[in-house]
Biopython code that builds the backbone (N, CA, C, O; Angstrom):
import numpy as np
from Bio.PDB.StructureBuilder import StructureBuilder

atoms = [
    (1, "UNK", "N", (0.861, -1.184, 0.000)),
    (1, "UNK", "CA", (0.000, 0.000, 0.000)),
    (1, "UNK", "C", (0.895, 1.231, 0.000)),
    (1, "UNK", "O", (1.899, 1.287, 0.710)),
    (2, "UNK", "N", (0.519, 2.203, -0.799)),
    (2, "UNK", "CA", (1.259, 3.467, -0.850)),
    (2, "UNK", "C", (0.265, 4.609, -0.641)),
    (2, "UNK", "O", (-0.684, 4.755, -1.411)),
    (3, "UNK", "N", (0.477, 5.406, 0.381)),
    (3, "UNK", "CA", (-0.404, 6.528, 0.716)),
    (3, "UNK", "C", (0.299, 7.834, 0.374)),
    (3, "UNK", "O", (1.473, 8.016, 0.693)),
    (4, "UNK", "N", (-0.418, 8.737, -0.274)),
    (4, "UNK", "CA", (0.057, 10.103, -0.489)),
    (4, "UNK", "C", (-0.910, 11.034, 0.222)),
    (4, "UNK", "O", (-2.091, 11.085, -0.122)),
    (5, "UNK", "N", (-0.428, 11.755, 1.191)),
    (5, "UNK", "CA", (-1.241, 12.760, 1.887)),
    (5, "UNK", "C", (-1.332, 13.992, 1.004)),
    (5, "UNK", "O", (-0.352, 14.372, 0.364)),
    (6, "UNK", "N", (-2.494, 14.615, 0.966)),
    (6, "UNK", "CA", (-2.702, 15.753, 0.078)),
    (6, "UNK", "C", (-1.695, 16.866, 0.346)),
    (6, "UNK", "O", (-1.254, 17.529, -0.593)),
    (7, "UNK", "N", (-1.325, 17.084, 1.593)),
    (7, "UNK", "CA", (-0.372, 18.152, 1.893)),
    (7, "UNK", "C", (1.069, 17.764, 1.564)),
    (7, "UNK", "O", (1.977, 18.581, 1.714)),
    (8, "UNK", "N", (1.289, 16.515, 1.114)),
    (8, "UNK", "CA", (2.607, 16.065, 0.695)),
    (8, "UNK", "C", (2.655, 15.715, -0.790)),
    (8, "UNK", "O", (3.696, 15.285, -1.286)),
    (9, "UNK", "N", (1.546, 15.892, -1.506)),
    (9, "UNK", "CA", (1.497, 15.561, -2.933)),
    (9, "UNK", "C", (2.418, 16.499, -3.711)),
    (9, "UNK", "O", (2.327, 17.718, -3.564)),
    (10, "UNK", "N", (3.309, 15.937, -4.544)),
    (10, "UNK", "CA", (4.220, 16.782, -5.309)),
    (10, "UNK", "C", (3.475, 17.625, -6.340)),
    (10, "UNK", "O", (2.562, 17.146, -7.013)),
    (11, "UNK", "N", (3.875, 18.870, -6.448)),
    (11, "UNK", "CA", (3.313, 19.765, -7.463)),
    (11, "UNK", "C", (4.102, 19.576, -8.752)),
    (11, "UNK", "O", (5.310, 19.339, -8.718)),
    (12, "UNK", "N", (3.419, 19.682, -9.883)),
    (12, "UNK", "CA", (4.110, 19.603, -11.168)),
    (12, "UNK", "C", (3.575, 20.694, -12.085)),
    (12, "UNK", "O", (2.470, 21.202, -11.895)),
    (13, "UNK", "N", (4.378, 21.042, -13.080)),
    (13, "UNK", "CA", (3.991, 22.066, -14.053)),
    (13, "UNK", "C", (3.632, 21.364, -15.353)),
    (13, "UNK", "O", (4.452, 20.651, -15.932)),
    (14, "UNK", "N", (2.417, 21.568, -15.800)),
    (14, "UNK", "CA", (1.962, 20.977, -17.057)),
    (14, "UNK", "C", (2.004, 22.048, -18.143)),
    (14, "UNK", "O", (1.530, 23.162, -17.921)),
    (15, "UNK", "N", (2.562, 21.737, -19.312)),
    (15, "UNK", "CA", (2.610, 22.738, -20.379)),
    (15, "UNK", "C", (1.222, 23.151, -20.836)),
    (15, "UNK", "O", (0.297, 22.339, -20.862)),
    (16, "UNK", "N", (1.087, 24.405, -21.190)),
    (16, "UNK", "CA", (-0.165, 24.967, -21.722)),
    (16, "UNK", "C", (-1.322, 24.909, -20.731)),
    (16, "UNK", "O", (-2.482, 24.828, -21.134)),
    (17, "UNK", "N", (-1.011, 24.949, -19.441)),
    (17, "UNK", "CA", (-2.004, 25.036, -18.362)),
    (17, "UNK", "C", (-1.793, 26.379, -17.668)),
    (17, "UNK", "O", (-0.673, 26.703, -17.272)),
    (18, "UNK", "N", (-2.859, 27.159, -17.520)),
    (18, "UNK", "CA", (-2.742, 28.522, -17.011)),
    (18, "UNK", "C", (-3.667, 28.733, -15.818)),
    (18, "UNK", "O", (-4.818, 28.296, -15.826)),
    (19, "UNK", "N", (-3.151, 29.408, -14.792)),
    (19, "UNK", "CA", (-3.901, 29.667, -13.558)),
    (19, "UNK", "C", (-4.432, 28.369, -12.963)),
    (19, "UNK", "O", (-5.594, 28.255, -12.575)),
    (20, "UNK", "N", (-3.523, 27.393, -12.911)),
    (20, "UNK", "CA", (-3.856, 26.077, -12.367)),
    (20, "UNK", "C", (-2.725, 25.619, -11.456)),
    (20, "UNK", "O", (-1.557, 25.943, -11.673)),
    (21, "UNK", "N", (-3.096, 24.867, -10.444)),
    (21, "UNK", "CA", (-2.121, 24.186, -9.593)),
    (21, "UNK", "C", (-2.344, 22.697, -9.797)),
    (21, "UNK", "O", (-3.457, 22.204, -9.615)),
    (22, "UNK", "N", (-1.291, 21.976, -10.176)),
    (22, "UNK", "CA", (-1.402, 20.558, -10.490)),
    (22, "UNK", "C", (-0.611, 19.749, -9.470)),
    (22, "UNK", "O", (0.568, 20.012, -9.235)),
    (23, "UNK", "N", (-1.271, 18.763, -8.868)),
    (23, "UNK", "CA", (-0.657, 17.903, -7.862)),
    (23, "UNK", "C", (-0.687, 16.456, -8.326)),
    (23, "UNK", "O", (-1.675, 15.999, -8.901)),
    (24, "UNK", "N", (0.398, 15.743, -8.073)),
    (24, "UNK", "CA", (0.466, 14.323, -8.384)),
    (24, "UNK", "C", (0.035, 13.568, -7.131)),
    (24, "UNK", "O", (0.648, 13.727, -6.075)),
    (25, "UNK", "N", (-1.007, 12.753, -7.234)),
    (25, "UNK", "CA", (-1.533, 12.012, -6.086)),
    (25, "UNK", "C", (-0.966, 10.601, -5.996)),
    (25, "UNK", "O", (-0.660, 10.124, -4.903)),
    (26, "UNK", "N", (-0.826, 9.939, -7.124)),
    (26, "UNK", "CA", (-0.263, 8.594, -7.192)),
    (26, "UNK", "C", (0.498, 8.463, -8.496)),
    (26, "UNK", "O", (0.131, 9.077, -9.498)),
    (27, "UNK", "N", (1.550, 7.671, -8.490)),
    (27, "UNK", "CA", (2.333, 7.436, -9.693)),
    (27, "UNK", "C", (3.348, 8.541, -9.944)),
    (27, "UNK", "O", (3.301, 9.606, -9.328)),
    (28, "UNK", "N", (4.264, 8.264, -10.862)),
    (28, "UNK", "CA", (5.363, 9.173, -11.183)),
    (28, "UNK", "C", (6.086, 9.579, -9.907)),
    (28, "UNK", "O", (6.423, 8.707, -9.107)),
    (29, "UNK", "N", (6.338, 10.867, -9.681)),
    (29, "UNK", "CA", (7.095, 11.271, -8.494)),
    (29, "UNK", "C", (6.315, 11.127, -7.189)),
    (29, "UNK", "O", (6.883, 11.312, -6.113)),
    (30, "UNK", "N", (5.022, 10.802, -7.265)),
    (30, "UNK", "CA", (4.223, 10.591, -6.045)),
    (30, "UNK", "C", (4.322, 9.163, -5.524)),
    (30, "UNK", "O", (3.828, 8.873, -4.435)),
    (31, "UNK", "N", (4.944, 8.273, -6.274)),
    (31, "UNK", "CA", (5.100, 6.909, -5.780)),
    (31, "UNK", "C", (4.948, 5.881, -6.881)),
    (31, "UNK", "O", (4.760, 6.225, -8.048)),
    (32, "UNK", "N", (5.031, 4.616, -6.501)),
    (32, "UNK", "CA", (5.023, 3.536, -7.489)),
    (32, "UNK", "C", (3.662, 3.397, -8.187)),
    (32, "UNK", "O", (2.607, 3.611, -7.591)),
    (33, "UNK", "N", (3.731, 3.033, -9.465)),
    (33, "UNK", "CA", (2.528, 2.747, -10.251)),
    (33, "UNK", "C", (2.949, 1.921, -11.461)),
    (33, "UNK", "O", (4.037, 2.117, -12.003)),
    (34, "UNK", "N", (2.100, 1.014, -11.878)),
    (34, "UNK", "CA", (2.413, 0.148, -13.007)),
    (34, "UNK", "C", (1.717, 0.621, -14.278)),
    (34, "UNK", "O", (2.315, 0.599, -15.354)),
    (35, "UNK", "N", (0.444, 1.053, -14.166)),
    (35, "UNK", "CA", (-0.322, 1.337, -15.373)),
    (35, "UNK", "C", (-0.814, 2.773, -15.497)),
    (35, "UNK", "O", (-0.932, 3.282, -16.611)),
    (36, "UNK", "N", (-1.106, 3.441, -14.379)),
    (36, "UNK", "CA", (-1.674, 4.783, -14.489)),
    (36, "UNK", "C", (-1.186, 5.669, -13.358)),
    (36, "UNK", "O", (-0.591, 5.201, -12.388)),
    (37, "UNK", "N", (-1.451, 6.951, -13.505)),
    (37, "UNK", "CA", (-1.173, 7.894, -12.428)),
    (37, "UNK", "C", (-2.409, 8.755, -12.214)),
    (37, "UNK", "O", (-3.253, 8.888, -13.100)),
    (38, "UNK", "N", (-2.500, 9.341, -11.016)),
    (38, "UNK", "CA", (-3.625, 10.196, -10.641)),
    (38, "UNK", "C", (-3.111, 11.586, -10.297)),
    (38, "UNK", "O", (-2.072, 11.739, -9.654)),
    (39, "UNK", "N", (-3.849, 12.588, -10.731)),
    (39, "UNK", "CA", (-3.506, 13.964, -10.398)),
    (39, "UNK", "C", (-4.733, 14.738, -9.978)),
    (39, "UNK", "O", (-5.867, 14.350, -10.260)),
    (40, "UNK", "N", (-4.480, 15.840, -9.298)),
    (40, "UNK", "CA", (-5.531, 16.767, -8.903)),
    (40, "UNK", "C", (-5.159, 18.132, -9.450)),
    (40, "UNK", "O", (-4.066, 18.636, -9.191)),
    (41, "UNK", "N", (-6.070, 18.730, -10.206)),
    (41, "UNK", "CA", (-5.854, 20.086, -10.714)),
    (41, "UNK", "C", (-6.820, 21.024, -10.026)),
    (41, "UNK", "O", (-8.018, 20.755, -9.938)),
    (42, "UNK", "N", (-6.283, 22.125, -9.541)),
    (42, "UNK", "CA", (-7.085, 23.186, -8.950)),
    (42, "UNK", "C", (-7.045, 24.333, -9.948)),
    (42, "UNK", "O", (-6.004, 24.953, -10.162)),
    (43, "UNK", "N", (-8.185, 24.603, -10.551)),
    (43, "UNK", "CA", (-8.272, 25.556, -11.649)),
    (43, "UNK", "C", (-8.956, 26.818, -11.135)),
    (43, "UNK", "O", (-10.140, 26.809, -10.798)),
    (44, "UNK", "N", (-8.198, 27.888, -11.082)),
    (44, "UNK", "CA", (-8.705, 29.154, -10.567)),
    (44, "UNK", "C", (-9.706, 29.771, -11.546)),
    (44, "UNK", "O", (-9.737, 29.382, -12.714)),
    (45, "UNK", "N", (-10.526, 30.728, -11.091)),
    (45, "UNK", "CA", (-11.417, 31.429, -12.021)),
    (45, "UNK", "C", (-10.615, 31.993, -13.197)),
    (45, "UNK", "O", (-9.599, 32.661, -13.007)),
    (46, "UNK", "N", (-11.079, 31.718, -14.389)),
    (46, "UNK", "CA", (-10.373, 32.147, -15.602)),
    (46, "UNK", "C", (-9.263, 31.199, -16.018)),
    (46, "UNK", "O", (-8.698, 31.354, -17.100)),
    (47, "UNK", "N", (-8.940, 30.227, -15.186)),
    (47, "UNK", "CA", (-7.896, 29.263, -15.524)),
    (47, "UNK", "C", (-8.339, 28.362, -16.662)),
    (47, "UNK", "O", (-9.530, 28.119, -16.861)),
    (48, "UNK", "N", (-7.345, 27.868, -17.411)),
    (48, "UNK", "CA", (-7.683, 27.057, -18.583)),
    (48, "UNK", "C", (-6.451, 26.316, -19.100)),
    (48, "UNK", "O", (-5.322, 26.568, -18.681)),
    (49, "UNK", "N", (-6.710, 25.404, -20.016)),
    (49, "UNK", "CA", (-5.663, 24.781, -20.810)),
    (49, "UNK", "C", (-5.888, 25.211, -22.257)),
    (49, "UNK", "O", (-6.972, 25.672, -22.616)),
    (50, "UNK", "N", (-4.863, 25.057, -23.075)),
    (50, "UNK", "CA", (-5.051, 25.274, -24.507)),
    (50, "UNK", "C", (-5.734, 24.046, -25.104)),
    (50, "UNK", "O", (-5.746, 22.973, -24.502)),
    (51, "UNK", "N", (-6.297, 24.219, -26.290)),
    (51, "UNK", "CA", (-6.947, 23.116, -27.000)),
    (51, "UNK", "C", (-5.848, 22.313, -27.698)),
    (51, "UNK", "O", (-5.494, 22.599, -28.841)),
    (52, "UNK", "N", (-5.317, 21.314, -27.005)),
    (52, "UNK", "CA", (-4.188, 20.526, -27.486)),
    (52, "UNK", "C", (-4.536, 19.047, -27.511)),
    (52, "UNK", "O", (-5.326, 18.575, -26.693)),
    (53, "UNK", "N", (-3.940, 18.310, -28.457)),
    (53, "UNK", "CA", (-4.102, 16.852, -28.440)),
    (53, "UNK", "C", (-3.077, 16.223, -27.505)),
    (53, "UNK", "O", (-2.076, 16.846, -27.149)),
    (54, "UNK", "N", (-3.337, 14.994, -27.119)),
    (54, "UNK", "CA", (-2.409, 14.211, -26.319)),
    (54, "UNK", "C", (-2.463, 12.778, -26.824)),
    (54, "UNK", "O", (-3.529, 12.300, -27.212)),
    (55, "UNK", "N", (-1.325, 12.085, -26.825)),
    (55, "UNK", "CA", (-1.356, 10.681, -27.243)),
    (55, "UNK", "C", (-1.970, 9.768, -26.178)),
    (55, "UNK", "O", (-2.172, 8.576, -26.408)),
    (56, "UNK", "N", (-2.265, 10.350, -25.004)),
    (56, "UNK", "CA", (-2.752, 9.559, -23.880)),
    (56, "UNK", "C", (-4.266, 9.682, -23.717)),
    (56, "UNK", "O", (-4.835, 10.758, -23.899)),
    (57, "UNK", "N", (-4.905, 8.574, -23.374)),
    (57, "UNK", "CA", (-6.298, 8.604, -22.943)),
    (57, "UNK", "C", (-6.347, 9.313, -21.587)),
    (57, "UNK", "O", (-5.485, 9.083, -20.739)),
    (58, "UNK", "N", (-7.350, 10.175, -21.377)),
    (58, "UNK", "CA", (-7.465, 10.909, -20.117)),
    (58, "UNK", "C", (-8.887, 10.807, -19.597)),
    (58, "UNK", "O", (-9.854, 10.862, -20.357)),
    (59, "UNK", "N", (-8.992, 10.655, -18.278)),
    (59, "UNK", "CA", (-10.289, 10.601, -17.604)),
    (59, "UNK", "C", (-10.311, 11.679, -16.538)),
    (59, "UNK", "O", (-9.387, 11.788, -15.732)),
    (60, "UNK", "N", (-11.376, 12.481, -16.536)),
    (60, "UNK", "CA", (-11.529, 13.561, -15.569)),
    (60, "UNK", "C", (-12.785, 13.341, -14.734)),
    (60, "UNK", "O", (-13.808, 12.880, -15.240)),
    (61, "UNK", "N", (-12.694, 13.678, -13.440)),
    (61, "UNK", "CA", (-13.837, 13.687, -12.537)),
    (61, "UNK", "C", (-13.841, 15.044, -11.854)),
    (61, "UNK", "O", (-12.894, 15.380, -11.142)),
    (62, "UNK", "N", (-14.891, 15.828, -12.060)),
    (62, "UNK", "CA", (-14.991, 17.118, -11.375)),
    (62, "UNK", "C", (-15.385, 16.836, -9.927)),
    (62, "UNK", "O", (-16.405, 16.201, -9.657)),
    (63, "UNK", "N", (-14.565, 17.315, -9.013)),
    (63, "UNK", "CA", (-14.812, 17.110, -7.589)),
    (63, "UNK", "C", (-15.529, 18.292, -6.958)),
    (63, "UNK", "O", (-16.335, 18.134, -6.041)),
    (64, "UNK", "N", (-15.222, 19.476, -7.464)),
    (64, "UNK", "CA", (-15.762, 20.699, -6.871)),
    (64, "UNK", "C", (-15.801, 21.781, -7.945)),
    (64, "UNK", "O", (-14.894, 21.872, -8.772)),
    (65, "UNK", "N", (-16.848, 22.597, -7.931)),
    (65, "UNK", "CA", (-16.951, 23.693, -8.892)),
    (65, "UNK", "C", (-17.571, 23.250, -10.206)),
    (65, "UNK", "O", (-18.293, 22.256, -10.279)),
    (66, "UNK", "N", (-17.264, 24.021, -11.239)),
    (66, "UNK", "CA", (-17.854, 23.798, -12.559)),
    (66, "UNK", "C", (-16.797, 24.079, -13.612)),
    (66, "UNK", "O", (-16.069, 25.066, -13.510)),
    (67, "UNK", "N", (-16.704, 23.230, -14.614)),
    (67, "UNK", "CA", (-15.735, 23.392, -15.691)),
    (67, "UNK", "C", (-16.416, 23.209, -17.036)),
    (67, "UNK", "O", (-17.321, 22.389, -17.188)),
    (68, "UNK", "N", (-15.968, 23.983, -18.000)),
    (68, "UNK", "CA", (-16.356, 23.765, -19.388)),
    (68, "UNK", "C", (-15.257, 22.951, -20.034)),
    (68, "UNK", "O", (-14.089, 23.339, -19.991)),
    (69, "UNK", "N", (-15.617, 21.825, -20.632)),
    (69, "UNK", "CA", (-14.665, 20.983, -21.336)),
    (69, "UNK", "C", (-14.977, 21.020, -22.820)),
    (69, "UNK", "O", (-16.137, 20.979, -23.231)),
    (70, "UNK", "N", (-13.921, 21.098, -23.613)),
    (70, "UNK", "CA", (-14.040, 21.118, -25.064)),
    (70, "UNK", "C", (-13.260, 19.918, -25.587)),
    (70, "UNK", "O", (-12.162, 19.631, -25.110)),
    (71, "UNK", "N", (-13.817, 19.231, -26.553)),
    (71, "UNK", "CA", (-13.136, 18.122, -27.206)),
    (71, "UNK", "C", (-13.263, 18.265, -28.703)),
    (71, "UNK", "O", (-14.296, 18.693, -29.217)),
    (72, "UNK", "N", (-12.198, 17.902, -29.401)),
    (72, "UNK", "CA", (-12.230, 18.014, -30.865)),
    (72, "UNK", "C", (-11.445, 16.857, -31.472)),
    (72, "UNK", "O", (-10.262, 16.666, -31.189)),
    (73, "UNK", "N", (-12.126, 16.102, -32.304)),
    (73, "UNK", "CA", (-11.508, 15.013, -33.044)),
    (73, "UNK", "C", (-11.254, 15.531, -34.449)),
    (73, "UNK", "O", (-12.078, 16.260, -35.001)),
    (74, "UNK", "N", (-10.127, 15.162, -35.028)),
    (74, "UNK", "CA", (-9.740, 15.616, -36.373)),
    (74, "UNK", "C", (-10.897, 15.469, -37.350)),
    (74, "UNK", "O", (-11.470, 14.388, -37.488)),
    (75, "UNK", "N", (-11.237, 16.561, -38.026)),
    (75, "UNK", "CA", (-12.283, 16.539, -39.037)),
    (75, "UNK", "C", (-13.694, 16.734, -38.513)),
    (75, "UNK", "O", (-14.638, 16.765, -39.303)),
    (76, "UNK", "N", (-13.867, 16.866, -37.205)),
    (76, "UNK", "CA", (-15.210, 17.037, -36.623)),
    (76, "UNK", "C", (-15.281, 18.385, -35.907)),
    (76, "UNK", "O", (-14.263, 18.954, -35.511)),
    (77, "UNK", "N", (-16.492, 18.872, -35.754)),
    (77, "UNK", "CA", (-16.697, 20.125, -35.022)),
    (77, "UNK", "C", (-16.405, 19.909, -33.537)),
    (77, "UNK", "O", (-16.651, 18.822, -33.012)),
    (78, "UNK", "N", (-15.886, 20.929, -32.858)),
    (78, "UNK", "CA", (-15.626, 20.784, -31.418)),
    (78, "UNK", "C", (-16.921, 20.533, -30.644)),
    (78, "UNK", "O", (-17.984, 21.044, -30.997)),
    (79, "UNK", "N", (-16.808, 19.734, -29.579)),
    (79, "UNK", "CA", (-17.917, 19.490, -28.656)),
    (79, "UNK", "C", (-17.626, 20.222, -27.363)),
    (79, "UNK", "O", (-16.470, 20.321, -26.952)),
    (80, "UNK", "N", (-18.682, 20.747, -26.702)),
    (80, "UNK", "CA", (-18.545, 21.428, -25.417)),
    (80, "UNK", "C", (-19.499, 20.796, -24.416)),
    (80, "UNK", "O", (-20.605, 20.378, -24.757)),
    (81, "UNK", "N", (-19.038, 20.740, -23.169)),
    (81, "UNK", "CA", (-19.895, 20.246, -22.098)),
    (81, "UNK", "C", (-19.510, 20.957, -20.813)),
    (81, "UNK", "O", (-18.329, 21.176, -20.545)),
    (82, "UNK", "N", (-20.509, 21.315, -20.023)),
    (82, "UNK", "CA", (-20.267, 21.882, -18.697)),
    (82, "UNK", "C", (-20.400, 20.743, -17.697)),
    (82, "UNK", "O", (-21.430, 20.070, -17.637)),
    (83, "UNK", "N", (-19.350, 20.537, -16.914)),
    (83, "UNK", "CA", (-19.341, 19.475, -15.908)),
    (83, "UNK", "C", (-19.411, 20.079, -14.518)),
    (83, "UNK", "O", (-18.787, 21.099, -14.229)),
    (84, "UNK", "N", (-20.185, 19.425, -13.665)),
    (84, "UNK", "CA", (-20.358, 19.829, -12.269)),
    (84, "UNK", "C", (-19.900, 18.673, -11.382)),
    (84, "UNK", "O", (-19.526, 17.624, -11.905)),
    (85, "UNK", "N", (-19.916, 18.829, -10.064)),
    (85, "UNK", "CA", (-19.383, 17.793, -9.190)),
    (85, "UNK", "C", (-19.905, 16.388, -9.504)),
    (85, "UNK", "O", (-21.105, 16.143, -9.634)),
    (86, "UNK", "N", (-18.934, 15.486, -9.617)),
    (86, "UNK", "CA", (-19.082, 14.065, -9.896)),
    (86, "UNK", "C", (-19.451, 13.751, -11.338)),
    (86, "UNK", "O", (-19.681, 12.588, -11.671)),
    (87, "UNK", "N", (-19.514, 14.768, -12.207)),
    (87, "UNK", "CA", (-19.604, 14.511, -13.639)),
    (87, "UNK", "C", (-18.222, 14.086, -14.124)),
    (87, "UNK", "O", (-17.204, 14.502, -13.571)),
    (88, "UNK", "N", (-18.197, 13.257, -15.160)),
    (88, "UNK", "CA", (-16.934, 12.736, -15.679)),
    (88, "UNK", "C", (-16.826, 12.935, -17.181)),
    (88, "UNK", "O", (-17.823, 13.144, -17.872)),
    (89, "UNK", "N", (-15.587, 12.865, -17.673)),
    (89, "UNK", "CA", (-15.334, 12.974, -19.109)),
    (89, "UNK", "C", (-14.124, 12.122, -19.459)),
    (89, "UNK", "O", (-13.160, 12.060, -18.697)),
    (90, "UNK", "N", (-14.176, 11.473, -20.603)),
    (90, "UNK", "CA", (-13.043, 10.711, -21.136)),
    (90, "UNK", "C", (-12.652, 11.306, -22.478)),
    (90, "UNK", "O", (-13.496, 11.549, -23.340)),
    (91, "UNK", "N", (-11.352, 11.538, -22.636)),
    (91, "UNK", "CA", (-10.795, 11.965, -23.912)),
    (91, "UNK", "C", (-10.004, 10.803, -24.493)),
    (91, "UNK", "O", (-9.211, 10.170, -23.795)),
    (92, "UNK", "N", (-10.224, 10.526, -25.773)),
    (92, "UNK", "CA", (-9.515, 9.449, -26.458)),
    (92, "UNK", "C", (-8.090, 9.889, -26.794)),
    (92, "UNK", "O", (-7.819, 11.087, -26.883)),
    (93, "UNK", "N", (-7.185, 8.938, -26.980)),
    (93, "UNK", "CA", (-5.841, 9.293, -27.427)),
    (93, "UNK", "C", (-5.912, 10.082, -28.736)),
    (93, "UNK", "O", (-6.625, 9.698, -29.663)),
    (94, "UNK", "N", (-5.169, 11.183, -28.802)),
    (94, "UNK", "CA", (-5.140, 12.014, -30.001)),
    (94, "UNK", "C", (-6.225, 13.068, -30.075)),
    (94, "UNK", "O", (-6.140, 13.972, -30.906)),
    (95, "UNK", "N", (-7.240, 12.980, -29.234)),
    (95, "UNK", "CA", (-8.324, 13.973, -29.235)),
    (95, "UNK", "C", (-7.826, 15.268, -28.603)),
    (95, "UNK", "O", (-7.174, 15.250, -27.560)),
    (96, "UNK", "N", (-8.140, 16.390, -29.245)),
    (96, "UNK", "CA", (-7.810, 17.678, -28.641)),
    (96, "UNK", "C", (-8.726, 17.895, -27.451)),
    (96, "UNK", "O", (-9.911, 17.561, -27.486)),
    (97, "UNK", "N", (-8.140, 18.474, -26.374)),
    (97, "UNK", "CA", (-8.952, 18.703, -25.184)),
    (97, "UNK", "C", (-8.588, 20.039, -24.560)),
    (97, "UNK", "O", (-7.450, 20.504, -24.631)),
    (98, "UNK", "N", (-9.615, 20.645, -23.940)),
    (98, "UNK", "CA", (-9.440, 21.921, -23.260)),
    (98, "UNK", "C", (-10.352, 21.972, -22.054)),
    (98, "UNK", "O", (-11.502, 21.538, -22.113)),
    (99, "UNK", "N", (-9.829, 22.508, -20.948)),
    (99, "UNK", "CA", (-10.595, 22.730, -19.727)),
    (99, "UNK", "C", (-10.603, 24.228, -19.462)),
    (99, "UNK", "O", (-9.567, 24.884, -19.570)),
    (100, "UNK", "N", (-11.767, 24.773, -19.117)),
    (100, "UNK", "CA", (-11.897, 26.209, -18.870)),
    (100, "UNK", "C", (-12.777, 26.413, -17.642)),
    (100, "UNK", "O", (-13.838, 25.803, -17.510)),
    (101, "UNK", "N", (-12.315, 27.284, -16.745)),
    (101, "UNK", "CA", (-13.137, 27.661, -15.599)),
    (101, "UNK", "C", (-13.707, 29.049, -15.868)),
    (101, "UNK", "O", (-13.008, 30.052, -15.723)),
    (102, "UNK", "N", (-14.975, 29.104, -16.259)),
    (102, "UNK", "CA", (-15.659, 30.368, -16.551)),
    (102, "UNK", "C", (-16.308, 30.975, -15.307)),
    (102, "UNK", "O", (-16.924, 32.038, -15.392)),
    (103, "UNK", "N", (-16.180, 30.320, -14.160)),
    (103, "UNK", "CA", (-16.898, 30.771, -12.967)),
    (103, "UNK", "C", (-16.011, 31.657, -12.091)),
    (103, "UNK", "O", (-14.852, 31.913, -12.416)),
    (104, "UNK", "N", (-16.577, 32.117, -10.980)),
    (104, "UNK", "CA", (-15.814, 32.949, -10.035)),
    (104, "UNK", "C", (-15.332, 32.139, -8.834)),
    (104, "UNK", "O", (-14.933, 32.717, -7.823)),
    (105, "UNK", "N", (-15.363, 30.804, -8.933)),
    (105, "UNK", "CA", (-14.882, 29.907, -7.864)),
    (105, "UNK", "C", (-13.865, 28.927, -8.442)),
    (105, "UNK", "O", (-13.967, 28.521, -9.600)),
    (106, "UNK", "N", (-12.896, 28.558, -7.635)),
    (106, "UNK", "CA", (-11.941, 27.536, -8.066)),
    (106, "UNK", "C", (-12.673, 26.217, -8.291)),
    (106, "UNK", "O", (-13.660, 25.915, -7.620)),
    (107, "UNK", "N", (-12.179, 25.453, -9.232)),
    (107, "UNK", "CA", (-12.701, 24.111, -9.505)),
    (107, "UNK", "C", (-11.596, 23.099, -9.220)),
    (107, "UNK", "O", (-10.415, 23.391, -9.414)),
    (108, "UNK", "N", (-11.978, 21.921, -8.763)),
    (108, "UNK", "CA", (-11.031, 20.832, -8.519)),
    (108, "UNK", "C", (-11.439, 19.652, -9.384)),
    (108, "UNK", "O", (-12.602, 19.250, -9.418)),
    (109, "UNK", "N", (-10.454, 19.110, -10.081)),
    (109, "UNK", "CA", (-10.739, 17.992, -10.978)),
    (109, "UNK", "C", (-9.674, 16.910, -10.778)),
    (109, "UNK", "O", (-8.479, 17.195, -10.702)),
    (110, "UNK", "N", (-10.141, 15.666, -10.696)),
    (110, "UNK", "CA", (-9.271, 14.508, -10.586)),
    (110, "UNK", "C", (-8.963, 14.020, -11.998)),
    (110, "UNK", "O", (-9.857, 13.923, -12.837)),
    (111, "UNK", "N", (-7.703, 13.717, -12.252)),
    (111, "UNK", "CA", (-7.260, 13.227, -13.557)),
    (111, "UNK", "C", (-6.665, 11.835, -13.376)),
    (111, "UNK", "O", (-5.844, 11.617, -12.486)),
    (112, "UNK", "N", (-7.079, 10.900, -14.219)),
    (112, "UNK", "CA", (-6.463, 9.569, -14.283)),
    (112, "UNK", "C", (-6.024, 9.322, -15.711)),
    (112, "UNK", "O", (-6.802, 9.487, -16.651)),
    (113, "UNK", "N", (-4.754, 8.919, -15.869)),
    (113, "UNK", "CA", (-4.274, 8.634, -17.209)),
    (113, "UNK", "C", (-3.155, 7.590, -17.169)),
    (113, "UNK", "O", (-2.489, 7.442, -16.145)),
    (114, "UNK", "N", (-2.943, 6.871, -18.262)),
    (114, "UNK", "CA", (-1.905, 5.849, -18.288)),
    (114, "UNK", "C", (-0.516, 6.472, -18.166)),
    (114, "UNK", "O", (-0.308, 7.649, -18.463)),
    (115, "UNK", "N", (0.410, 5.653, -17.726)),
    (115, "UNK", "CA", (1.800, 6.104, -17.632)),
    (115, "UNK", "C", (2.451, 6.196, -19.013)),
    (115, "UNK", "O", (3.363, 6.995, -19.222)),
    (116, "UNK", "N", (1.981, 5.377, -19.950)),
    (116, "UNK", "CA", (2.614, 5.311, -21.273)),
    (116, "UNK", "C", (1.550, 5.352, -22.367)),
    (116, "UNK", "O", (0.434, 4.873, -22.165)),
    (117, "UNK", "N", (1.890, 5.926, -23.532)),
    (117, "UNK", "CA", (0.930, 5.930, -24.639)),
    (117, "UNK", "C", (0.590, 4.509, -25.085)),
    (117, "UNK", "O", (1.342, 3.574, -24.811)),
    (118, "UNK", "N", (-0.537, 4.349, -25.769)),
    (118, "UNK", "CA", (-0.911, 3.013, -26.242)),
    (118, "UNK", "C", (0.106, 2.503, -27.265)),
    (118, "UNK", "O", (0.741, 3.291, -27.967)),
    (119, "UNK", "N", (0.250, 1.211, -27.341)),
    (119, "UNK", "CA", (1.151, 0.608, -28.322)),
    (119, "UNK", "C", (0.614, 0.857, -29.726)),
    (119, "UNK", "O", (-0.599, 0.861, -29.934)),
    (120, "UNK", "N", (1.502, 1.063, -30.683)),
    (120, "UNK", "CA", (1.039, 1.312, -32.075)),
    (120, "UNK", "C", (0.352, 0.123, -32.694)),
    (120, "UNK", "O", (-0.081, 0.191, -33.844)),
]
sb = StructureBuilder()
sb.init_structure("model")
sb.init_model(0)
sb.init_chain("A")
sb.init_seg("    ")
for serial, (resi, resn, name, xyz) in enumerate(atoms, 1):
    if name == "N":
        sb.init_residue(resn, " ", resi, " ")
    sb.init_atom(name, np.array(xyz, "f"), 0.0, 1.0, " ", f" {name:<3s}", serial, name[0])
structure = sb.get_structure()
């Protein structure tokens, strides 16, 4: 068993993430993991990510607040959804994704994603 206390979770900087605090809860520098890692993002009012693709599948769970999520698959129109506490979203590998906090309260979102991209 490996426990990470929230006040000891390592902070990391994610590219193209603005007005956000990102914490590693399990995996990578937070401890051992074989298949996936967990993170917590605290997204301040006006905080956002750019609309970027990732080779990794990503799963989000909104824990607190409200977030607008945008997804775009090559050749298709972007999709938008507003997520509230305990709403979830999955982005496929290669799908462009964006998170935006349009509210006046911080939002907290749990992220789960694999340690390595899928095999070709």
